[in-house]
PDB file of N, CA, C and O in Angstrom, chain B, residues numbered from 101:
ATOM      1  N   MET B 101     170.168 143.959  79.974  1.00  0.00           N
ATOM      2  CA  MET B 101     170.091 144.574  78.670  1.00  0.00           C
ATOM      3  C   MET B 101     170.154 146.086  78.850  1.00  0.00           C
ATOM      4  O   MET B 101     169.390 146.641  79.640  1.00  0.00           O
ATOM      5  N   ASN B 102     171.041 146.758  78.137  1.00  0.00           N
ATOM      6  CA  ASN B 102     171.078 148.211  78.205  1.00  0.00           C
ATOM      7  C   ASN B 102     170.447 148.794  76.949  1.00  0.00           C
ATOM      8  O   ASN B 102     170.051 148.058  76.045  1.00  0.00           O
ATOM      9  N   ILE B 103     170.356 150.115  76.894  1.00  0.00           N
ATOM     10  CA  ILE B 103     169.642 150.779  75.799  1.00  0.00           C
ATOM     11  C   ILE B 103     170.238 150.467  74.431  1.00  0.00           C
ATOM     12  O   ILE B 103     169.506 150.429  73.442  1.00  0.00           O
ATOM     13  N   SER B 104     171.545 150.243  74.353  1.00  0.00           N
ATOM     14  CA  SER B 104     172.161 149.959  73.061  1.00  0.00           C
ATOM     15  C   SER B 104     171.887 148.528  72.598  1.00  0.00           C
ATOM     16  O   SER B 104     172.111 148.201  71.433  1.00  0.00           O
ATOM     17  N   GLU B 105     171.407 147.679  73.499  1.00  0.00           N
ATOM     18  CA  GLU B 105     171.107 146.294  73.151  1.00  0.00           C
ATOM     19  C   GLU B 105     169.628 146.064  72.866  1.00  0.00           C
ATOM     20  O   GLU B 105     169.223 144.934  72.594  1.00  0.00           O
ATOM     21  N   ARG B 106     168.840 147.085  72.923  1.00  0.00           N
ATOM     22  CA  ARG B 106     167.408 146.938  72.711  1.00  0.00           C
ATOM     23  C   ARG B 106     167.106 146.605  71.265  1.00  0.00           C
ATOM     24  O   ARG B 106     167.814 147.047  70.360  1.00  0.00           O
ATOM     25  N   PRO B 107     166.058 145.829  71.045  1.00  0.00           N
ATOM     26  CA  PRO B 107     165.645 145.561  69.667  1.00  0.00           C
ATOM     27  C   PRO B 107     165.119 146.838  69.018  1.00  0.00           C
ATOM     28  O   PRO B 107     164.698 147.756  69.722  1.00  0.00           O
ATOM     29  N   PRO B 108     165.135 146.911  67.704  1.00  0.00           N
ATOM     30  CA  PRO B 108     164.615 148.106  67.030  1.00  0.00           C
ATOM     31  C   PRO B 108     163.152 148.341  67.382  1.00  0.00           C
ATOM     32  O   PRO B 108     162.417 147.402  67.692  1.00  0.00           O
ATOM     33  N   VAL B 109     162.744 149.586  67.331  1.00  0.00           N
ATOM     34  CA  VAL B 109     161.364 149.942  67.641  1.00  0.00           C
ATOM     35  C   VAL B 109     160.497 149.585  66.430  1.00  0.00           C
ATOM     36  O   VAL B 109     160.725 150.103  65.337  1.00  0.00           O
ATOM     37  N   PRO B 110     159.511 148.713  66.610  1.00  0.00           N
ATOM     38  CA  PRO B 110     158.655 148.366  65.485  1.00  0.00           C
ATOM     39  C   PRO B 110     157.629 149.456  65.210  1.00  0.00           C
ATOM     40  O   PRO B 110     157.188 150.140  66.134  1.00  0.00           O
ATOM     41  N   GLY B 111     157.257 149.618  63.983  1.00  0.00           N
ATOM     42  CA  GLY B 111     156.215 150.569  63.625  1.00  0.00           C
ATOM     43  C   GLY B 111     156.765 151.856  63.061  1.00  0.00           C
ATOM     44  O   GLY B 111     157.975 152.083  63.055  1.00  0.00           O
ATOM     45  N   PRO B 112     155.868 152.696  62.588  1.00  0.00           N
ATOM     46  CA  PRO B 112     156.267 153.953  61.956  1.00  0.00           C
ATOM     47  C   PRO B 112     156.678 155.015  62.975  1.00  0.00           C
ATOM     48  O   PRO B 112     156.380 154.903  64.164  1.00  0.00           O
ATOM     49  N   GLU B 113     157.360 156.031  62.492  1.00  0.00           N
ATOM     50  CA  GLU B 113     157.750 157.171  63.326  1.00  0.00           C
ATOM     51  C   GLU B 113     156.547 158.094  63.500  1.00  0.00           C
ATOM     52  O   GLU B 113     155.824 158.374  62.543  1.00  0.00           O
ATOM     53  N   ALA B 114     156.343 158.556  64.712  1.00  0.00           N
ATOM     54  CA  ALA B 114     155.223 159.444  65.027  1.00  0.00           C
ATOM     55  C   ALA B 114     155.621 160.900  64.783  1.00  0.00           C
ATOM     56  O   ALA B 114     156.805 161.233  64.728  1.00  0.00           O
ATOM     57  N   THR B 115     154.632 161.740  64.640  1.00  0.00           N
ATOM     58  CA  THR B 115     154.822 163.194  64.616  1.00  0.00           C
ATOM     59  C   THR B 115     154.060 163.744  65.810  1.00  0.00           C
ATOM     60  O   THR B 115     152.882 163.445  66.004  1.00  0.00           O
ATOM     61  N   LEU B 116     154.753 164.559  66.612  1.00  0.00           N
ATOM     62  CA  LEU B 116     154.154 165.089  67.831  1.00  0.00           C
ATOM     63  C   LEU B 116     154.168 166.611  67.833  1.00  0.00           C
ATOM     64  O   LEU B 116     154.998 167.240  67.178  1.00  0.00           O
ATOM     65  N   ASP B 117     153.243 167.184  68.574  1.00  0.00           N
ATOM     66  CA  ASP B 117     153.244 168.608  68.891  1.00  0.00           C
ATOM     67  C   ASP B 117     153.616 168.682  70.363  1.00  0.00           C
ATOM     68  O   ASP B 117     152.862 168.223  71.221  1.00  0.00           O
ATOM     69  N   TYR B 118     154.788 169.265  70.660  1.00  0.00           N
ATOM     70  CA  TYR B 118     155.315 169.285  72.023  1.00  0.00           C
ATOM     71  C   TYR B 118     154.798 170.507  72.764  1.00  0.00           C
ATOM     72  O   TYR B 118     155.016 171.641  72.335  1.00  0.00           O
ATOM     73  N   GLY B 119     154.120 170.277  73.868  1.00  0.00           N
ATOM     74  CA  GLY B 119     153.613 171.355  74.695  1.00  0.00           C
ATOM     75  C   GLY B 119     154.317 171.373  76.040  1.00  0.00           C
ATOM     76  O   GLY B 119     155.242 170.598  76.283  1.00  0.00           O
ATOM     77  N   HIS B 120     153.872 172.260  76.902  1.00  0.00           N
ATOM     78  CA  HIS B 120     154.455 172.376  78.242  1.00  0.00           C
ATOM     79  C   HIS B 120     153.916 171.246  79.115  1.00  0.00           C
ATOM     80  O   HIS B 120     152.752 171.263  79.515  1.00  0.00           O
ATOM     81  N   GLY B 121     154.770 170.260  79.410  1.00  0.00           N
ATOM     82  CA  GLY B 121     154.399 169.162  80.283  1.00  0.00           C
ATOM     83  C   GLY B 121     153.626 168.039  79.611  1.00  0.00           C
ATOM     84  O   GLY B 121     153.292 167.049  80.262  1.00  0.00           O
ATOM     85  N   GLU B 122     153.334 168.172  78.320  1.00  0.00           N
ATOM     86  CA  GLU B 122     152.626 167.125  77.600  1.00  0.00           C
ATOM     87  C   GLU B 122     152.880 167.263  76.111  1.00  0.00           C
ATOM     88  O   GLU B 122     153.354 168.296  75.639  1.00  0.00           O
ATOM     89  N   PHE B 123     152.564 166.222  75.389  1.00  0.00           N
ATOM     90  CA  PHE B 123     152.653 166.287  73.936  1.00  0.00           C
ATOM     91  C   PHE B 123     151.386 165.729  73.325  1.00  0.00           C
ATOM     92  O   PHE B 123     150.673 164.940  73.945  1.00  0.00           O
ATOM     93  N   ARG B 124     151.114 166.151  72.093  1.00  0.00           N
ATOM     94  CA  ARG B 124     149.928 165.704  71.369  1.00  0.00           C
ATOM     95  C   ARG B 124     150.388 164.955  70.133  1.00  0.00           C
ATOM     96  O   ARG B 124     151.283 165.417  69.425  1.00  0.00           O
ATOM     97  N   VAL B 125     149.796 163.820  69.869  1.00  0.00           N
ATOM     98  CA  VAL B 125     150.141 163.017  68.700  1.00  0.00           C
ATOM     99  C   VAL B 125     149.439 163.613  67.482  1.00  0.00           C
ATOM    100  O   VAL B 125     148.211 163.682  67.426  1.00  0.00           O
ATOM    101  N   VAL B 126     150.242 164.041  66.508  1.00  0.00           N
ATOM    102  CA  VAL B 126     149.724 164.596  65.265  1.00  0.00           C
ATOM    103  C   VAL B 126     149.572 163.473  64.237  1.00  0.00           C
ATOM    104  O   VAL B 126     148.552 163.374  63.555  1.00  0.00           O
ATOM    105  N   ARG B 127     150.600 162.633  64.138  1.00  0.00           N
ATOM    106  CA  ARG B 127     150.560 161.449  63.276  1.00  0.00           C
ATOM    107  C   ARG B 127     150.969 160.262  64.130  1.00  0.00           C
ATOM    108  O   ARG B 127     152.089 160.226  64.640  1.00  0.00           O
ATOM    109  N   PRO B 128     150.080 159.289  64.295  1.00  0.00           N
ATOM    110  CA  PRO B 128     150.382 158.134  65.153  1.00  0.00           C
ATOM    111  C   PRO B 128     151.617 157.367  64.697  1.00  0.00           C
ATOM    112  O   PRO B 128     151.931 157.298  63.509  1.00  0.00           O
ATOM    113  N   GLY B 129     152.290 156.806  65.661  1.00  0.00           N
ATOM    114  CA  GLY B 129     153.466 155.990  65.414  1.00  0.00           C
ATOM    115  C   GLY B 129     153.960 155.411  66.720  1.00  0.00           C
ATOM    116  O   GLY B 129     153.382 155.649  67.781  1.00  0.00           O
ATOM    117  N   ALA B 130     155.038 154.647  66.632  1.00  0.00           N
ATOM    118  CA  ALA B 130     155.574 153.957  67.803  1.00  0.00           C
ATOM    119  C   ALA B 130     156.686 154.728  68.492  1.00  0.00           C
ATOM    120  O   ALA B 130     156.969 154.488  69.665  1.00  0.00           O
ATOM    121  N   PHE B 131     157.323 155.655  67.778  1.00  0.00           N
ATOM    122  CA  PHE B 131     158.496 156.323  68.323  1.00  0.00           C
ATOM    123  C   PHE B 131     158.717 157.670  67.644  1.00  0.00           C
ATOM    124  O   PHE B 131     158.107 157.976  66.620  1.00  0.00           O
ATOM    125  N   VAL B 132     159.613 158.474  68.242  1.00  0.00           N
ATOM    126  CA  VAL B 132     160.152 159.686  67.625  1.00  0.00           C
ATOM    127  C   VAL B 132     161.675 159.570  67.681  1.00  0.00           C
ATOM    128  O   VAL B 132     162.203 158.701  68.376  1.00  0.00           O
ATOM    129  N   ARG B 133     162.369 160.418  66.972  1.00  0.00           N
ATOM    130  CA  ARG B 133     163.830 160.392  66.967  1.00  0.00           C
ATOM    131  C   ARG B 133     164.397 161.535  67.805  1.00  0.00           C
ATOM    132  O   ARG B 133     163.872 162.648  67.805  1.00  0.00           O
ATOM    133  N   CYS B 134     165.474 161.235  68.514  1.00  0.00           N
ATOM    134  CA  CYS B 134     166.193 162.264  69.268  1.00  0.00           C
ATOM    135  C   CYS B 134     166.796 163.252  68.273  1.00  0.00           C
ATOM    136  O   CYS B 134     167.450 162.851  67.310  1.00  0.00           O
ATOM    137  N   ALA B 135     166.576 164.530  68.508  1.00  0.00           N
ATOM    138  CA  ALA B 135     167.083 165.570  67.614  1.00  0.00           C
ATOM    139  C   ALA B 135     168.606 165.664  67.642  1.00  0.00           C
ATOM    140  O   ALA B 135     169.200 166.192  66.702  1.00  0.00           O
ATOM    141  N   VAL B 136     169.241 165.172  68.682  1.00  0.00           N
ATOM    142  CA  VAL B 136     170.695 165.259  68.823  1.00  0.00           C
ATOM    143  C   VAL B 136     171.384 163.988  68.350  1.00  0.00           C
ATOM    144  O   VAL B 136     172.347 164.048  67.585  1.00  0.00           O
ATOM    145  N   THR B 137     170.897 162.840  68.800  1.00  0.00           N
ATOM    146  CA  THR B 137     171.576 161.573  68.512  1.00  0.00           C
ATOM    147  C   THR B 137     170.962 160.779  67.370  1.00  0.00           C
ATOM    148  O   THR B 137     171.616 159.913  66.790  1.00  0.00           O
ATOM    149  N   GLY B 138     169.702 161.072  67.043  1.00  0.00           N
ATOM    150  CA  GLY B 138     169.003 160.303  66.028  1.00  0.00           C
ATOM    151  C   GLY B 138     168.452 158.988  66.539  1.00  0.00           C
ATOM    152  O   GLY B 138     167.843 158.234  65.780  1.00  0.00           O
ATOM    153  N   ALA B 139     168.656 158.702  67.809  1.00  0.00           N
ATOM    154  CA  ALA B 139     168.185 157.447  68.398  1.00  0.00           C
ATOM    155  C   ALA B 139     166.663 157.437  68.470  1.00  0.00           C
ATOM    156  O   ALA B 139     166.055 158.465  68.768  1.00  0.00           O
ATOM    157  N   PRO B 140     166.038 156.289  68.202  1.00  0.00           N
ATOM    158  CA  PRO B 140     164.585 156.209  68.357  1.00  0.00           C
ATOM    159  C   PRO B 140     164.205 156.224  69.837  1.00  0.00           C
ATOM    160  O   PRO B 140     164.886 155.636  70.677  1.00  0.00           O
ATOM    161  N   ILE B 141     163.108 156.905  70.132  1.00  0.00           N
ATOM    162  CA  ILE B 141     162.597 156.997  71.499  1.00  0.00           C
ATOM    163  C   ILE B 141     161.146 156.524  71.464  1.00  0.00           C
ATOM    164  O   ILE B 141     160.304 157.130  70.802  1.00  0.00           O
ATOM    165  N   ARG B 142     160.863 155.446  72.175  1.00  0.00           N
ATOM    166  CA  ARG B 142     159.478 154.969  72.258  1.00  0.00           C
ATOM    167  C   ARG B 142     158.626 156.056  72.922  1.00  0.00           C
ATOM    168  O   ARG B 142     159.067 156.707  73.869  1.00  0.00           O
ATOM    169  N   LEU B 143     157.421 156.244  72.423  1.00  0.00           N
ATOM    170  CA  LEU B 143     156.575 157.301  72.976  1.00  0.00           C
ATOM    171  C   LEU B 143     156.355 157.144  74.471  1.00  0.00           C
ATOM    172  O   LEU B 143     156.303 158.137  75.197  1.00  0.00           O
ATOM    173  N   GLU B 144     156.225 155.909  74.939  1.00  0.00           N
ATOM    174  CA  GLU B 144     156.003 155.699  76.375  1.00  0.00           C
ATOM    175  C   GLU B 144     157.249 156.005  77.208  1.00  0.00           C
ATOM    176  O   GLU B 144     157.164 156.100  78.432  1.00  0.00           O
ATOM    177  N   GLU B 145     158.401 156.161  76.555  1.00  0.00           N
ATOM    178  CA  GLU B 145     159.641 156.479  77.267  1.00  0.00           C
ATOM    179  C   GLU B 145     160.087 157.930  77.060  1.00  0.00           C
ATOM    180  O   GLU B 145     161.109 158.344  77.607  1.00  0.00           O
ATOM    181  N   LEU B 146     159.345 158.692  76.289  1.00  0.00           N
ATOM    182  CA  LEU B 146     159.702 160.078  75.991  1.00  0.00           C
ATOM    183  C   LEU B 146     159.527 160.951  77.227  1.00  0.00           C
ATOM    184  O   LEU B 146     158.425 161.053  77.765  1.00  0.00           O
ATOM    185  N   ARG B 147     160.606 161.579  77.678  1.00  0.00           N
ATOM    186  CA  ARG B 147     160.577 162.425  78.877  1.00  0.00           C
ATOM    187  C   ARG B 147     161.118 163.835  78.632  1.00  0.00           C
ATOM    188  O   ARG B 147     160.828 164.747  79.406  1.00  0.00           O
ATOM    189  N   TYR B 148     161.896 164.025  77.570  1.00  0.00           N
ATOM    190  CA  TYR B 148     162.581 165.297  77.352  1.00  0.00           C
ATOM    191  C   TYR B 148     162.270 165.823  75.955  1.00  0.00           C
ATOM    192  O   TYR B 148     162.399 165.103  74.964  1.00  0.00           O
ATOM    193  N   TRP B 149     161.853 167.102  75.890  1.00  0.00           N
ATOM    194  CA  TRP B 149     161.610 167.744  74.603  1.00  0.00           C
ATOM    195  C   TRP B 149     161.660 169.252  74.763  1.00  0.00           C
ATOM    196  O   TRP B 149     161.662 169.778  75.876  1.00  0.00           O
ATOM    197  N   SER B 150     161.700 169.935  73.624  1.00  0.00           N
ATOM    198  CA  SER B 150     161.703 171.392  73.618  1.00  0.00           C
ATOM    199  C   SER B 150     160.413 171.881  72.974  1.00  0.00           C
ATOM    200  O   SER B 150     160.091 171.506  71.846  1.00  0.00           O
ATOM    201  N   VAL B 151     159.683 172.711  73.691  1.00  0.00           N
ATOM    202  CA  VAL B 151     158.482 173.325  73.147  1.00  0.00           C
ATOM    203  C   VAL B 151     158.882 174.332  72.072  1.00  0.00           C
ATOM    204  O   VAL B 151     158.255 174.388  71.014  1.00  0.00           O
ATOM    205  N   ASP B 152     159.921 175.126  72.332  1.00  0.00           N
ATOM    206  CA  ASP B 152     160.352 176.160  71.388  1.00  0.00           C
ATOM    207  C   ASP B 152     160.848 175.570  70.069  1.00  0.00           C
ATOM    208  O   ASP B 152     160.506 176.066  68.996  1.00  0.00           O
ATOM    209  N   TRP B 153     161.647 174.519  70.152  1.00  0.00           N
ATOM    210  CA  TRP B 153     162.244 173.928  68.950  1.00  0.00           C
ATOM    211  C   TRP B 153     161.430 172.751  68.414  1.00  0.00           C
ATOM    212  O   TRP B 153     161.717 172.250  67.327  1.00  0.00           O
ATOM    213  N   GLN B 154     160.421 172.304  69.160  1.00  0.00           N
ATOM    214  CA  GLN B 154     159.586 171.170  68.756  1.00  0.00           C
ATOM    215  C   GLN B 154     160.452 169.957  68.412  1.00  0.00           C
ATOM    216  O   GLN B 154     160.336 169.367  67.338  1.00  0.00           O
ATOM    217  N   GLU B 155     161.333 169.605  69.373  1.00  0.00           N
ATOM    218  CA  GLU B 155     162.264 168.484  69.216  1.00  0.00           C
ATOM    219  C   GLU B 155     162.211 167.584  70.436  1.00  0.00           C
ATOM    220  O   GLU B 155     161.941 168.029  71.552  1.00  0.00           O
ATOM    221  N   ALA B 156     162.475 166.309  70.196  1.00  0.00           N
ATOM    222  CA  ALA B 156     162.558 165.327  71.275  1.00  0.00           C
ATOM    223  C   ALA B 156     164.020 165.017  71.568  1.00  0.00           C
ATOM    224  O   ALA B 156     164.876 165.141  70.692  1.00  0.00           O
ATOM    225  N   TYR B 157     164.305 164.608  72.822  1.00  0.00           N
ATOM    226  CA  TYR B 157     165.662 164.260  73.234  1.00  0.00           C
ATOM    227  C   TYR B 157     165.642 162.944  74.002  1.00  0.00           C
ATOM    228  O   TYR B 157     164.719 162.679  74.772  1.00  0.00           O
ATOM    229  N   ALA B 158     166.655 162.132  73.788  1.00  0.00           N
ATOM    230  CA  ALA B 158     166.736 160.813  74.395  1.00  0.00           C
ATOM    231  C   ALA B 158     167.163 160.852  75.856  1.00  0.00           C
ATOM    232  O   ALA B 158     166.895 159.907  76.598  1.00  0.00           O
ATOM    233  N   SER B 159     167.827 161.936  76.287  1.00  0.00           N
ATOM    234  CA  SER B 159     168.367 161.982  77.645  1.00  0.00           C
ATOM    235  C   SER B 159     168.632 163.425  78.057  1.00  0.00           C
ATOM    236  O   SER B 159     168.634 164.325  77.217  1.00  0.00           O
ATOM    237  N   PRO B 160     168.858 163.647  79.359  1.00  0.00           N
ATOM    238  CA  PRO B 160     169.239 164.990  79.805  1.00  0.00           C
ATOM    239  C   PRO B 160     170.561 165.444  79.165  1.00  0.00           C
ATOM    240  O   PRO B 160     170.755 166.631  78.903  1.00  0.00           O
ATOM    241  N   GLU B 161     171.461 164.490  78.920  1.00  0.00           N
ATOM    242  CA  GLU B 161     172.744 164.839  78.279  1.00  0.00           C
ATOM    243  C   GLU B 161     172.518 165.348  76.854  1.00  0.00           C
ATOM    244  O   GLU B 161     173.218 166.254  76.400  1.00  0.00           O
ATOM    245  N   ALA B 162     171.559 164.777  76.161  1.00  0.00           N
ATOM    246  CA  ALA B 162     171.238 165.236  74.806  1.00  0.00           C
ATOM    247  C   ALA B 162     170.663 166.650  74.844  1.00  0.00           C
ATOM    248  O   ALA B 162     170.952 167.463  73.965  1.00  0.00           O
ATOM    249  N   VAL B 163     169.855 166.944  75.856  1.00  0.00           N
ATOM    250  CA  VAL B 163     169.307 168.297  76.024  1.00  0.00           C
ATOM    251  C   VAL B 163     170.454 169.282  76.229  1.00  0.00           C
ATOM    252  O   VAL B 163     170.494 170.327  75.579  1.00  0.00           O
ATOM    253  N   GLN B 164     171.385 168.963  77.121  1.00  0.00           N
ATOM    254  CA  GLN B 164     172.514 169.851  77.395  1.00  0.00           C
ATOM    255  C   GLN B 164     173.366 170.079  76.152  1.00  0.00           C
ATOM    256  O   GLN B 164     173.797 171.203  75.896  1.00  0.00           O
ATOM    257  N   LEU B 165     173.609 169.037  75.388  1.00  0.00           N
ATOM    258  CA  LEU B 165     174.385 169.174  74.155  1.00  0.00           C
ATOM    259  C   LEU B 165     173.674 170.094  73.171  1.00  0.00           C
ATOM    260  O   LEU B 165     174.315 170.927  72.530  1.00  0.00           O
ATOM    261  N   ARG B 166     172.372 169.953  73.046  1.00  0.00           N
ATOM    262  CA  ARG B 166     171.590 170.815  72.138  1.00  0.00           C
ATOM    263  C   ARG B 166     171.680 172.261  72.594  1.00  0.00           C
ATOM    264  O   ARG B 166     171.864 173.161  71.773  1.00  0.00           O
ATOM    265  N   LEU B 167     171.552 172.494  73.898  1.00  0.00           N
ATOM    266  CA  LEU B 167     171.641 173.857  74.417  1.00  0.00           C
ATOM    267  C   LEU B 167     173.015 174.465  74.195  1.00  0.00           C
ATOM    268  O   LEU B 167     173.124 175.641  73.846  1.00  0.00           O
ATOM    269  N   ARG B 168     174.068 173.673  74.397  1.00  0.00           N
ATOM    270  CA  ARG B 168     175.431 174.169  74.143  1.00  0.00           C
ATOM    271  C   ARG B 168     175.617 174.512  72.677  1.00  0.00           C
ATOM    272  O   ARG B 168     176.201 175.546  72.353  1.00  0.00           O
ATOM    273  N   ARG B 169     175.134 173.667  71.795  1.00  0.00           N
ATOM    274  CA  ARG B 169     175.254 173.933  70.351  1.00  0.00           C
ATOM    275  C   ARG B 169     174.513 175.195  69.937  1.00  0.00           C
ATOM    276  O   ARG B 169     174.914 175.877  68.994  1.00  0.00           O
ATOM    277  N   ALA B 170     173.421 175.505  70.651  1.00  0.00           N
ATOM    278  CA  ALA B 170     172.634 176.695  70.346  1.00  0.00           C
ATOM    279  C   ALA B 170     173.162 177.929  71.074  1.00  0.00           C
ATOM    280  O   ALA B 170     172.635 179.028  70.896  1.00  0.00           O
ATOM    281  N   GLY B 171     174.211 177.751  71.902  1.00  0.00           N
ATOM    282  CA  GLY B 171     174.787 178.869  72.640  1.00  0.00           C
ATOM    283  C   GLY B 171     173.955 179.294  73.831  1.00  0.00           C
ATOM    284  O   GLY B 171     174.052 180.435  74.283  1.00  0.00           O
ATOM    285  N   ARG B 172     173.139 178.389  74.345  1.00  0.00           N
ATOM    286  CA  ARG B 172     172.269 178.709  75.480  1.00  0.00           C
ATOM    287  C   ARG B 172     172.731 178.100  76.788  1.00  0.00           C
ATOM    288  O   ARG B 172     172.107 178.328  77.824  1.00  0.00           O
ATOM    289  N   ALA B 173     173.797 177.338  76.769  1.00  0.00           N
ATOM    290  CA  ALA B 173     174.251 176.703  78.011  1.00  0.00           C
ATOM    291  C   ALA B 173     175.640 177.149  78.371  1.00  0.00           C
ATOM    292  O   ALA B 173     176.183 176.717  79.387  1.00  0.00           O
TER     293      ALA B 173
END
């Protein structure tokens, strides 16, 4: 099973405060959305985010795309 074949994430969307090396749950939920792709990311699988933009990313490729769009890459 690959990521595109996964069942939908059950439960509400969480709100997080992204810090350096950790995040804090502001509103509990099961997932957040990738700021680039819109894909749901389970909180236990969240590895990439921006402290400055307070956004989550599904993959390193999504981070690079966001940086290119912002003129930082």
